[in-house]
C-alpha positions as a Markdown table, in Angstrom:
| # | Residue | x | y | z |
|---|---|---|---|---|
| 1 | Met | 36.2 | 18.5 | -43.5 |
| 2 | Ser | 34.4 | 15.5 | -45.1 |
| 3 | His | 36.2 | 12.2 | -46.5 |
| 4 | Thr | 34.7 | 9.8 | -48.9 |
| 5 | His | 37.0 | 7.1 | -47.4 |
| 6 | Ala | 38.4 | 6.7 | -43.8 |
| 7 | Ser | 42.1 | 7.8 | -43.3 |
| 8 | Pro | 44.3 | 5.0 | -42.1 |
| 9 | Leu | 45.2 | 4.4 | -38.6 |
| 10 | Leu | 47.9 | 2.8 | -36.6 |
| 11 | Gly | 46.9 | -0.2 | -34.7 |
| 12 | Val | 47.7 | 1.8 | -31.3 |
| 13 | Val | 45.5 | 4.7 | -32.5 |
| 14 | Arg | 42.5 | 2.4 | -33.2 |
| 15 | Glu | 43.1 | 0.9 | -29.7 |
| 16 | Ala | 42.8 | 4.2 | -28.2 |
| 17 | Leu | 40.0 | 5.5 | -29.8 |
| 18 | Glu | 37.9 | 2.0 | -28.8 |
| 19 | Ile | 39.1 | 2.7 | -25.2 |
| 20 | Gln | 37.6 | 6.3 | -25.6 |
| 21 | Arg | 34.3 | 4.8 | -27.0 |
| 22 | Asp | 33.9 | 2.4 | -24.2 |
| 23 | Gly | 34.6 | 5.2 | -21.8 |
| 24 | Gln | 32.2 | 7.4 | -23.4 |
| 25 | Lys | 29.5 | 4.6 | -23.1 |
| 26 | Ile | 30.1 | 4.9 | -19.4 |
| 27 | Leu | 29.7 | 8.7 | -19.1 |
| 28 | Arg | 26.6 | 8.3 | -21.3 |
| 29 | Glu | 25.1 | 6.0 | -18.9 |
| 30 | Glu | 26.2 | 8.3 | -15.7 |
| 31 | Ala | 24.8 | 11.3 | -17.1 |
| 32 | Gly | 21.3 | 9.8 | -18.3 |
| 33 | Lys | 19.2 | 12.5 | -19.5 |
| 34 | Gly | 22.0 | 15.1 | -18.9 |
| 35 | Trp | 23.8 | 13.6 | -21.8 |
| 36 | Thr | 24.1 | 15.8 | -24.9 |
| 37 | Asp | 24.6 | 13.6 | -28.1 |
| 38 | Thr | 27.0 | 15.7 | -30.3 |
| 39 | Gly | 28.8 | 12.5 | -32.3 |
| 40 | Leu | 31.9 | 13.9 | -31.4 |
| 41 | Val | 34.7 | 11.3 | -30.0 |
| 42 | Phe | 36.1 | 13.3 | -27.3 |
| 43 | Thr | 33.6 | 15.2 | -25.2 |
| 44 | Thr | 32.9 | 16.8 | -21.6 |
| 45 | Arg | 31.3 | 14.4 | -19.1 |
| 46 | Ser | 28.0 | 15.4 | -20.4 |
| 47 | Gly | 28.5 | 14.7 | -24.1 |
| 48 | Lys | 29.2 | 18.7 | -24.8 |
| 49 | Pro | 32.3 | 19.6 | -27.0 |
| 50 | Ile | 35.4 | 20.5 | -25.4 |
| 51 | Glu | 36.4 | 23.9 | -25.3 |
| 52 | Pro | 39.6 | 24.7 | -26.8 |
| 53 | Arg | 40.8 | 26.4 | -23.9 |
| 54 | Asn | 40.5 | 23.6 | -21.7 |
| 55 | Leu | 42.1 | 21.2 | -24.0 |
| 56 | Ala | 44.9 | 23.4 | -24.3 |
| 57 | Arg | 45.3 | 23.9 | -20.3 |
| 58 | Ser | 45.1 | 20.1 | -19.8 |
| 59 | Phe | 47.5 | 19.2 | -22.8 |
| 60 | Ala | 50.0 | 22.0 | -21.0 |
| 61 | Arg | 49.5 | 20.2 | -17.5 |
| 62 | Ile | 50.5 | 16.9 | -19.1 |
| 63 | Val | 53.4 | 18.0 | -20.7 |
| 64 | Glu | 54.7 | 19.6 | -17.7 |
| 65 | Thr | 53.8 | 16.8 | -15.5 |
| 66 | His | 56.0 | 14.5 | -17.7 |
| 67 | Lys | 58.5 | 17.0 | -18.0 |
| 68 | Leu | 58.1 | 17.3 | -21.9 |
| 69 | Arg | 59.5 | 20.0 | -24.1 |
| 70 | Pro | 56.7 | 22.7 | -24.0 |
| 71 | Ile | 54.8 | 22.5 | -27.4 |
| 72 | Arg | 51.0 | 23.8 | -28.5 |
| 73 | Val | 48.6 | 21.2 | -29.2 |
| 74 | His | 48.7 | 22.0 | -32.9 |
| 75 | Asp | 52.4 | 21.5 | -33.0 |
| 76 | Leu | 51.5 | 17.6 | -32.7 |
| 77 | Arg | 50.4 | 17.7 | -36.3 |
| 78 | His | 53.2 | 19.1 | -37.5 |
| 79 | Thr | 55.5 | 16.6 | -35.6 |
| 80 | Ala | 53.7 | 13.8 | -37.0 |
| 81 | Ala | 54.1 | 15.2 | -40.4 |
| 82 | Ser | 57.9 | 16.0 | -39.9 |
| 83 | Leu | 58.0 | 12.1 | -38.6 |
| 84 | Leu | 56.3 | 10.7 | -41.8 |
| 85 | Lys | 58.9 | 13.0 | -43.9 |
| 86 | Lys | 61.8 | 11.4 | -42.0 |
| 87 | Leu | 60.5 | 7.9 | -42.4 |
| 88 | Gly | 60.5 | 8.5 | -46.2 |
| 89 | Val | 56.6 | 8.5 | -46.4 |
| 90 | Ala | 55.4 | 9.7 | -50.1 |
| 91 | Pro | 53.7 | 13.4 | -49.8 |
| 92 | Arg | 50.3 | 11.8 | -51.2 |
| 93 | Asp | 50.4 | 9.1 | -48.2 |
| 94 | Ala | 51.2 | 11.7 | -45.8 |
| 95 | Met | 48.5 | 14.0 | -47.1 |
| 96 | Glu | 45.9 | 11.0 | -46.5 |
| 97 | Ile | 47.4 | 10.2 | -43.1 |
| 98 | Leu | 47.3 | 13.8 | -41.8 |
| 99 | Gly | 44.0 | 14.4 | -43.3 |
| 100 | His | 45.2 | 17.4 | -45.1 |
| 101 | Ser | 42.3 | 18.6 | -47.9 |
| 102 | Arg | 45.1 | 19.9 | -50.3 |
| 103 | Ile | 48.6 | 18.5 | -51.0 |
| 104 | Ser | 50.0 | 21.8 | -50.9 |
| 105 | Val | 49.7 | 22.0 | -47.2 |
| 106 | Thr | 51.4 | 18.7 | -47.2 |
| 107 | Met | 54.0 | 19.8 | -49.4 |
| 108 | Glu | 54.8 | 23.2 | -47.4 |
| 109 | Ile | 55.7 | 20.7 | -44.3 |
| 110 | Tyr | 57.9 | 18.3 | -46.6 |
| 111 | Thr | 59.5 | 21.1 | -48.2 |
| 112 | His | 60.4 | 22.8 | -45.0 |
| 113 | Gly | 64.2 | 21.7 | -44.0 |
| 114 | Asp | 65.3 | 20.8 | -40.7 |
| 115 | Gly | 68.7 | 21.1 | -39.1 |
| 116 | Glu | 69.3 | 17.2 | -39.3 |
| 117 | Ser | 68.3 | 16.9 | -42.9 |
| 118 | Arg | 70.6 | 19.7 | -43.7 |
| 119 | Glu | 73.8 | 18.2 | -41.8 |
| 120 | Asn | 73.0 | 14.9 | -43.6 |
| 121 | Ala | 73.0 | 16.5 | -47.1 |
| 122 | Leu | 76.3 | 18.3 | -46.4 |
| 123 | Lys | 77.8 | 14.8 | -45.1 |
| 124 | Arg | 76.6 | 13.4 | -48.4 |
| 125 | Val | 78.2 | 16.3 | -50.4 |
| 126 | Thr | 81.4 | 16.3 | -48.5 |
| 127 | Gly | 81.5 | 12.4 | -49.1 |
| 128 | Leu | 81.6 | 13.3 | -53.1 |
| 129 | Phe | 84.8 | 15.0 | -52.6 |
| 130 | Glu | 86.6 | 12.7 | -50.3 |
């Protein structure tokens, strides 16, 4: 998906990407002629694309090591979208942040209810009758 402008980044994300860029520069120097320049941000030690299976395996290992609730890598996008919704970020802004190409994808997440929002809604309705 190509964008005509850059998506906004949190400062901490920008810093992490700069660290990755610096680390990749070192890997490129170490690999020398063995480096494959793909233009990707995250690569293997030789510059090649990371295999999805390997990424999923590494992610699962990190989750297990830190005793986090097991989720898939793709679930991180949904979590980010849910947090944006919870923070009251407008759907159009969330669409830009998440890099969705269509507002319908963002709205699918924004219109999906969750237990906490249902509970809060019921409390507000109950408050009308007290």
